[in-house]
C-alpha positions in Angstrom: -15.4 99.7 -69.2 -12.1 101.0 -70.5 -11.7 104.1 -72.6 -10.8 102.0 -75.6 -14.1 100.1 -75.4 -16.1 103.3 -75.1 -14.3 104.9 -78.1 -14.8 101.8 -80.2 -18.6 101.8 -79.4 -18.8 105.5 -80.3 -17.0 104.9 -83.6 -19.2 101.9 -84.5 -22.5 103.7 -83.7 -21.6 107.0 -85.3 -20.6 105.5 -88.7 -24.1 104.3 -89.6 -25.4 105.0 -93.1 -28.0 107.7 -93.7 -31.6 106.6 -94.3 -32.4 106.4 -98.0 -35.5 108.5 -98.8 -36.9 107.8 -102.3 -38.2 110.8 -104.2 -41.9 111.4 -105.0 -41.2 113.6 -108.0 -42.4 112.2 -111.3 -40.5 112.2 -114.6 -42.5 112.4 -117.8 -41.6 112.4 -121.4 -44.0 114.5 -123.5 -44.2 114.5 -127.3 -44.2 117.8 -129.3 -47.6 118.4 -130.6 -46.4 118.5 -134.2 -42.9 116.9 -134.5 -41.4 113.6 -133.4 -39.4 115.2 -130.6 -39.8 114.9 -126.9 -39.2 117.0 -123.7 -38.4 115.6 -120.3 -40.3 117.1 -117.4 -40.2 116.6 -113.6 -43.6 117.3 -112.0 -44.7 119.0 -115.2 -41.7 121.4 -115.3 -39.2 121.2 -118.1 -35.7 120.1 -117.1 -34.3 122.1 -119.9 -35.4 124.0 -123.0 -34.0 121.3 -125.3 -36.1 118.7 -127.2 -34.8 115.2 -127.6 -35.4 112.2 -129.9 -37.6 109.6 -128.2 -34.7 107.2 -127.3 -32.6 110.1 -125.9 -35.5 111.5 -123.9 -36.2 108.1 -122.4 -32.6 107.6 -121.5 -32.5 111.0 -119.8 -35.6 110.1 -117.7 -34.0 106.8 -116.8 -30.7 108.5 -115.7 -32.7 111.0 -113.6 -34.6 108.1 -111.9 -31.4 106.3 -111.2 -30.0 109.4 -109.5 -33.2 109.6 -107.4 -34.2 112.9 -109.0 -37.6 111.5 -110.0 -39.6 108.3 -110.5 -39.9 107.4 -114.1 -43.4 106.9 -115.4 
């Protein structure tokens, strides 16, 4: 084998993509006990101190799941 062939093989085998590992963390949207506002949590922990309207909280959970931060439930 020539040096060009060896370099080509090394280039092709080293440029493989990394294995995708899905997260096991769970996103939840929990309603305030009194008001119609919601908080987004990952594994029971608040992602922020802010409360959201229902549609906004669902959108935040959806975006987090698309970024593989959590699995939306």
